[in-house]
C-alpha positions as CSV (number, residue, x, y, z in Angstrom):
1,M,-30.5,47.3,-27.6
2,F,-31.9,43.9,-28.1
3,V,-28.7,42.8,-29.5
4,H,-27.0,44.5,-26.8
5,C,-29.0,42.9,-23.9
6,F,-28.5,39.2,-25.8
7,R,-24.8,39.4,-26.0
8,L,-24.8,40.6,-22.1
9,L,-26.9,37.4,-20.9
10,C,-25.0,35.2,-23.2
11,L,-21.9,36.5,-21.8
12,T,-23.0,36.1,-18.1
13,L,-24.1,32.5,-18.8
14,F,-20.6,32.0,-20.2
15,S,-18.9,33.1,-17.4
16,L,-21.2,31.1,-14.9
17,M,-20.4,28.1,-16.9
18,L,-16.3,28.4,-16.3
19,S,-16.8,29.3,-13.1
20,G,-18.7,26.1,-12.3
21,I,-16.2,24.1,-14.2
22,N,-13.3,25.6,-12.3
23,Y,-15.4,24.9,-8.9
24,A,-15.6,21.0,-9.9
25,N,-12.4,20.8,-10.6
26,A,-11.4,22.5,-7.2
27,A,-13.8,20.0,-5.2
28,Q,-12.6,16.9,-7.2
29,P,-10.6,14.8,-4.5
30,L,-6.9,13.5,-4.9
31,R,-7.7,9.8,-6.0
32,I,-5.2,7.2,-4.4
33,A,-4.8,3.9,-5.1
34,V,-2.9,2.5,-2.4
35,S,-2.2,-1.2,-1.7
36,S,-3.7,-2.9,1.2
37,N,-0.8,-2.9,3.4
38,F,-0.2,0.8,3.5
39,A,-3.4,1.9,3.3
40,P,-3.8,2.2,7.2
41,V,-1.0,4.0,7.5
42,L,-1.8,6.5,5.0
43,K,-5.3,6.8,6.5
44,Q,-2.9,8.0,9.5
45,L,-1.0,10.6,7.5
46,L,-3.6,12.3,5.2
47,P,-5.1,14.5,8.2
48,Q,-1.4,16.1,8.2
49,F,-1.6,16.4,4.5
50,N,-5.0,17.6,4.2
51,Q,-4.2,20.4,6.8
52,Q,-1.0,21.3,5.4
53,T,-1.8,22.0,1.6
54,G,-6.1,22.2,1.7
55,I,-6.3,18.9,-0.6
56,T,-9.3,16.8,-0.4
57,T,-8.2,13.1,-0.8
58,Q,-9.8,10.0,-1.6
59,V,-8.4,6.4,-0.6
60,I,-9.1,3.3,-2.9
61,N,-7.3,0.1,-1.3
62,G,-6.7,-3.2,-2.9
63,V,-4.3,-5.9,-4.0
64,T,-1.7,-3.9,-5.9
65,G,-2.1,-6.8,-9.1
66,G,-5.6,-5.8,-9.0
67,L,-5.2,-1.7,-8.9
68,Y,-2.4,-2.5,-11.2
69,Q,-5.1,-4.0,-14.0
70,Q,-7.6,-1.6,-13.0
71,I,-5.1,1.5,-14.2
72,K,-4.4,-0.6,-17.2
73,H,-8.1,-0.5,-18.5
74,G,-8.6,3.5,-17.1
75,A,-9.2,3.5,-13.8
76,P,-9.4,7.5,-12.8
77,Y,-6.8,7.3,-10.3
78,D,-4.4,10.2,-9.8
79,I,-1.5,8.4,-8.0
80,F,-0.6,5.0,-7.2
81,L,1.2,3.5,-3.8
82,A,2.2,-0.1,-4.9
83,A,3.6,-2.8,-2.8
84,D,6.3,-3.7,-4.7
85,S,8.2,-2.0,-7.7
86,L,7.1,-4.5,-10.6
87,R,3.8,-2.9,-11.0
88,P,5.0,0.4,-11.1
89,Q,8.1,-0.5,-13.4
90,K,5.8,-2.0,-15.5
91,L,3.6,1.3,-15.9
92,A,6.3,3.6,-16.9
93,Q,7.2,0.7,-19.8
94,E,4.0,0.9,-20.8
95,Q,4.3,4.8,-20.8
96,L,1.4,5.2,-18.5
97,I,2.9,7.4,-15.6
98,I,4.4,11.0,-15.5
99,S,8.4,10.9,-16.3
100,N,10.1,10.8,-13.4
101,S,7.3,10.4,-11.0
102,R,8.3,6.6,-9.8
103,K,10.0,6.9,-6.2
104,T,10.5,4.1,-3.4
105,Y,8.6,5.3,-0.4
106,A,8.9,2.7,2.0
107,L,10.5,-1.0,2.3
108,G,8.0,-3.6,3.5
109,Q,8.9,-6.3,6.6
110,L,7.3,-9.4,6.8
111,A,6.4,-10.9,10.3
112,L,5.0,-14.5,11.7
113,Y,1.8,-13.6,14.0
114,S,-0.4,-16.0,15.7
115,A,-3.2,-14.3,18.0
116,Q,-3.3,-17.8,20.1
117,N,0.7,-18.0,20.6
118,P,2.1,-14.5,20.0
119,T,5.5,-15.9,21.5
120,I,5.7,-18.1,18.2
121,T,9.2,-17.6,16.5
122,W,10.0,-18.3,12.8
123,Q,12.3,-21.4,14.5
124,N,9.5,-22.7,16.0
125,L,7.3,-22.6,13.2
126,A,9.8,-24.8,11.3
127,S,9.8,-27.3,14.4
128,I,6.0,-27.7,14.5
129,Y,6.0,-29.3,11.3
130,T,9.3,-30.9,11.0
131,N,10.1,-32.1,14.2
132,K,8.8,-35.8,14.8
133,D,9.3,-35.7,18.6
134,I,6.8,-32.5,19.0
135,I,4.2,-33.4,16.0
136,S,0.8,-34.0,17.3
137,T,-2.2,-34.3,14.9
138,Q,-3.6,-31.5,15.9
139,Q,-0.5,-29.5,14.8
140,K,0.3,-31.1,11.8
141,N,-3.2,-30.1,10.6
142,K,-3.1,-26.5,11.4
143,R,-3.3,-23.7,8.9
144,L,-1.1,-20.9,7.9
145,A,-2.6,-17.7,6.4
146,I,-0.4,-15.8,3.7
147,A,-1.7,-13.2,0.9
148,N,-1.8,-14.4,-2.5
149,P,1.6,-15.1,-3.8
150,K,0.1,-14.4,-7.5
151,T,-0.9,-10.9,-6.9
152,A,0.5,-9.7,-3.5
153,P,3.7,-8.7,-3.1
154,Y,3.8,-10.0,0.8
155,G,2.2,-13.0,-0.1
156,K,4.9,-13.7,-3.0
157,A,7.7,-12.8,-0.4
158,A,6.2,-15.2,2.0
159,K,6.0,-18.1,-0.3
160,Q,9.7,-17.3,-0.4
161,C,10.7,-17.6,2.9
162,L,8.8,-20.7,3.3
163,I,10.2,-22.1,0.1
164,K,13.7,-21.1,1.5
165,Q,12.7,-22.6,5.1
166,G,12.3,-25.9,3.5
167,L,8.3,-25.9,4.4
168,W,6.5,-25.0,1.6
169,P,6.1,-28.9,0.3
170,L,5.0,-29.8,3.6
171,L,2.4,-26.3,4.2
172,K,1.0,-25.6,0.3
173,N,-1.9,-27.9,0.7
174,K,-2.3,-25.9,4.0
175,L,-2.8,-22.4,3.4
176,I,-5.4,-20.5,3.7
177,I,-5.0,-17.9,1.0
178,G,-5.8,-14.2,1.6
179,N,-6.8,-11.4,-1.7
180,N,-4.5,-9.6,0.1
181,I,-2.2,-8.9,2.9
182,G,-4.8,-6.8,5.1
183,Q,-7.5,-9.8,4.3
184,T,-4.7,-12.4,5.8
185,F,-4.1,-10.5,9.0
186,Q,-7.7,-10.5,9.7
187,Q,-7.7,-14.0,9.5
188,V,-5.2,-14.3,11.8
189,R,-6.3,-11.5,14.6
190,S,-9.8,-13.0,14.7
191,Q,-8.1,-16.6,15.1
192,A,-10.0,-17.8,12.1
193,V,-6.3,-19.3,11.3
194,P,-4.0,-20.0,14.0
195,I,-1.1,-18.4,12.3
196,G,0.0,-16.1,9.6
197,I,2.6,-14.3,7.5
198,V,1.3,-10.4,8.2
199,A,3.4,-7.2,7.4
200,Y,5.2,-6.0,10.4
201,S,3.3,-2.6,10.2
202,Q,0.2,-4.4,10.8
203,L,1.2,-5.3,14.3
204,K,2.9,-2.1,14.8
205,L,-0.3,0.1,13.8
206,N,-2.7,-2.5,16.2
207,K,0.1,-2.8,18.9
208,L,0.6,-6.3,18.6
209,N,3.1,-8.7,19.5
210,G,5.0,-10.8,16.5
211,N,7.9,-12.1,15.2
212,L,10.1,-10.6,12.3
213,L,11.0,-12.8,9.4
214,P,14.5,-12.6,8.6
215,A,15.3,-10.2,5.3
216,S,17.5,-12.6,4.1
217,C,14.8,-15.2,3.1
218,Y,13.1,-13.0,0.7
219,T,13.4,-10.5,-1.8
220,P,13.2,-6.8,-0.5
221,I,9.6,-5.7,-0.3
222,N,10.5,-2.3,-2.4
223,Q,7.1,-0.4,-2.5
224,Q,6.9,2.4,-4.9
225,L,4.6,5.1,-5.9
226,V,3.9,6.6,-9.5
227,I,2.1,9.7,-10.5
228,L,-0.2,8.5,-13.5
229,K,-0.4,10.2,-16.7
230,N,-3.8,10.9,-16.8
231,T,-4.6,12.6,-14.2
232,Q,-5.7,15.7,-13.8
233,Q,-4.2,17.0,-10.4
234,A,-0.4,16.3,-11.2
235,K,0.6,19.4,-8.9
236,S,-1.7,18.0,-6.4
237,A,-0.1,14.4,-6.8
238,Q,3.2,15.8,-6.5
239,L,2.7,17.5,-3.5
240,L,1.6,14.4,-2.0
241,S,4.6,12.4,-3.1
242,D,7.2,15.2,-1.6
243,F,5.1,14.8,1.5
244,L,5.5,11.0,1.8
245,L,9.3,11.3,0.8
246,S,9.9,14.3,3.2
247,K,12.0,13.3,6.4
248,K,9.1,14.1,8.8
249,T,7.0,11.5,7.3
250,Q,9.7,8.8,6.6
251,Q,10.4,8.8,10.2
252,Q,6.9,8.3,10.9
253,I,6.5,5.5,8.4
254,A,9.7,3.6,9.9
255,Q,8.0,4.0,13.4
256,W,5.0,2.0,11.9
257,G,6.8,-0.9,11.3
258,Y,8.7,0.1,7.6
259,L,12.0,0.4,6.6
260,T,13.3,3.4,4.2
261,A,15.7,2.7,1.2
262,H,19.2,3.3,1.7
263,K,19.5,5.5,-1.0
264,L,16.0,7.3,-0.7
265,T,15.8,11.1,-2.4
266,I,14.2,12.6,1.0
267,S,12.2,15.4,-0.7
268,K,12.0,19.0,0.9
269,F,8.1,19.1,1.6
270,T,6.9,22.5,2.5
271,D,3.3,23.5,4.0
272,K,1.6,25.3,1.1
273,K,-1.0,26.7,3.1
274,K,1.4,28.8,5.3
275,Q,3.0,29.9,2.1
């Protein structure tokens, strides 16, 4: 009798332990590492994803280069939305992603922005620093904000434009370097810095005026996502990938200042809660 009761007690405790593990896994949010430029857009989109799938999410945003280094050192993210294609390619080469999960979800655009003078154009910027007839001491000392070209894809693209325009030698010592494009945007919006090169999506999201930079002056900002190999939530991460690449979501992303890739394969995303 005692042995039978002991066995029943052990089975009960084991069942409770298993149900606790399953509950913990179910309650674990999908951890999304996202570049700072796309984080505001993602936060606009996630309520739709949460409602349609029932999947809870946690967003960790930062500079693409920094997030890449964190992933290399074992950060427990499930999916990575980068601001370029270089880091996702590197993660693929290092075998840190699920095979065939690397997808382009958006193409970023650069814009010139000044809270003090919203009508400033790319041509005006050049004349401020190169036309001797209109140069004043105040104009020559004006600072320009860009994201860090070494770690932020939008900063790298901004530097390419300044070099192509012949402004890099004149401005490299007048630059205010932000850790990421989000910080650069805030510096210009607050008027701490008079002019900056920001993500066009930031202006669209905040209903601000600025001027697009010519796409010919920088390498396309091909933003890619990858599902990380060590994830315990591969199915949920794939659902998010499908959601972002769906026709409806791509149309929304385009409205917020991005371009979609010309050869982008649109996913057929299905509302899993309605099945």
